[in-house]
C-alpha positions as CSV (number, residue, x, y, z in Angstrom):
1,T,85.9,71.0,72.6
2,E,84.1,72.4,75.6
3,K,82.9,75.4,73.7
4,E,79.4,73.9,73.3
5,A,79.1,73.6,77.1
6,F,79.3,77.4,77.7
7,G,76.0,78.8,78.9
8,V,74.2,75.4,79.1
9,A,71.9,75.4,82.1
10,G,73.2,73.1,84.9
11,G,76.5,72.6,83.1
12,D,80.1,73.3,84.3
13,Y,80.1,76.6,82.5
14,D,76.6,77.9,83.7
15,F,77.8,81.1,85.3
16,E,74.3,82.2,86.2
17,E,73.8,79.1,88.5
18,T,77.4,78.9,89.8
19,N,79.0,81.7,91.8
20,P,82.6,82.3,90.7
21,G,83.6,83.8,94.0
22,Q,82.3,80.7,95.9
23,M,84.0,78.4,93.4
24,S,87.3,80.3,93.9
25,K,87.0,79.9,97.7
26,H,86.2,76.1,97.2
27,L,89.2,75.8,94.9
28,R,91.5,77.4,97.5
29,G,90.2,75.0,100.1
30,L,90.9,72.0,97.9
31,Q,94.4,73.3,97.1
32,A,95.2,73.7,100.8
33,E,93.9,70.2,101.4
34,Q,96.0,68.9,98.6
35,S,99.1,70.7,99.9
36,S,98.6,69.3,103.4
37,L,98.1,65.8,102.0
38,A,101.1,66.1,99.8
39,K,103.3,66.4,102.9
40,K,101.8,63.1,104.3
41,I,101.8,61.0,101.2
42,N,105.1,59.6,99.9
43,K,105.1,60.2,96.1
44,K,107.5,57.3,95.6
45,V,105.0,54.9,97.2
46,M,102.2,56.3,95.0
47,G,104.3,55.6,91.9
48,M,104.9,52.1,93.3
49,I,101.2,51.6,93.8
50,E,100.4,52.7,90.3
51,K,103.1,50.4,88.9
52,A,101.7,47.4,91.0
53,E,98.2,48.2,89.8
54,G,99.5,48.2,86.2
55,E,101.2,44.9,86.7
56,Y,98.1,43.4,88.3
57,T,96.0,44.5,85.3
58,E,98.6,43.0,82.9
59,L,98.6,39.7,84.9
60,L,94.8,39.5,84.8
61,R,94.9,40.0,81.0
62,K,97.6,37.3,80.7
63,R,95.6,35.0,82.9
64,K,92.6,35.4,80.6
65,V,94.7,34.6,77.6
66,V,96.1,31.5,79.3
67,E,92.6,30.3,80.3
68,N,91.4,30.8,76.7
69,D,94.4,28.8,75.5
70,K,93.7,26.1,78.0
71,K,90.1,25.8,76.8
72,K,91.3,25.5,73.2
73,I,93.9,22.8,74.2
74,Q,91.2,20.8,76.0
75,T,89.0,20.9,73.0
76,V,91.8,19.7,70.8
77,I,92.6,16.9,73.3
78,E,89.0,15.8,73.3
79,N,88.9,15.8,69.5
80,L,92.1,13.8,69.4
81,D,90.7,11.3,71.9
82,V,87.6,10.7,69.8
83,K,89.8,10.2,66.7
84,K,92.1,7.9,68.6
85,K,89.2,5.8,69.8
86,Y,87.8,5.6,66.3
87,E,91.2,4.6,64.8
88,L,91.8,2.0,67.5
89,E,88.5,0.4,66.9
90,R,89.0,0.5,63.1
91,T,92.5,-1.1,63.5
92,W,91.2,-3.7,65.9
93,R,88.5,-4.7,63.4
94,K,91.0,-4.9,60.5
95,V,93.5,-6.9,62.5
96,N,90.8,-9.2,63.8
97,K,89.5,-9.8,60.2
98,D,93.1,-10.3,58.9
99,F,94.0,-12.8,61.7
100,G,90.7,-14.6,61.0
101,S,91.6,-14.8,57.3
102,I,95.1,-16.0,58.1
103,F,94.0,-18.7,60.6
104,S,91.2,-19.9,58.3
105,T,93.8,-20.3,55.5
106,L,96.2,-22.1,57.8
107,L,93.6,-24.2,59.5
108,P,90.9,-25.0,57.1
109,G,87.5,-25.6,58.6
110,T,87.9,-23.0,61.4
111,S,86.3,-19.7,61.5
C-alpha cells in the first residue's frame, strides 16, 4: 500500500513540499494535452503497435529457444561424431585382425 508514503519528505505525498493548487493546474494542463493528442492519434493503430510489439517480443523469445536447441543439437552431433570415429576405428582393427587370421589360415606362411 501507499499508506507508508504519506508525510515522507520528498515523496509523492509530501504536502508540505508540493503545492496542491499548482499540481492541480499541472494536471489540467496534462489532461488538455492528452485530449488534443487523442484527436491526432488513431487508437486502432496504437492497438496494432502494441500487438506488433508483443509479437516481436514473442519472436525474440522463440528465437532464443531455437538458438539454445541448435547448440544442444550441435553438441549431440559432435558427440556422435566422436563415437562414430571410435567405432569405425575399432571395427577396422577387428576386421583387419580377422582378415589377417583368415588369410594366414588359408595361406600358411603369410602374415
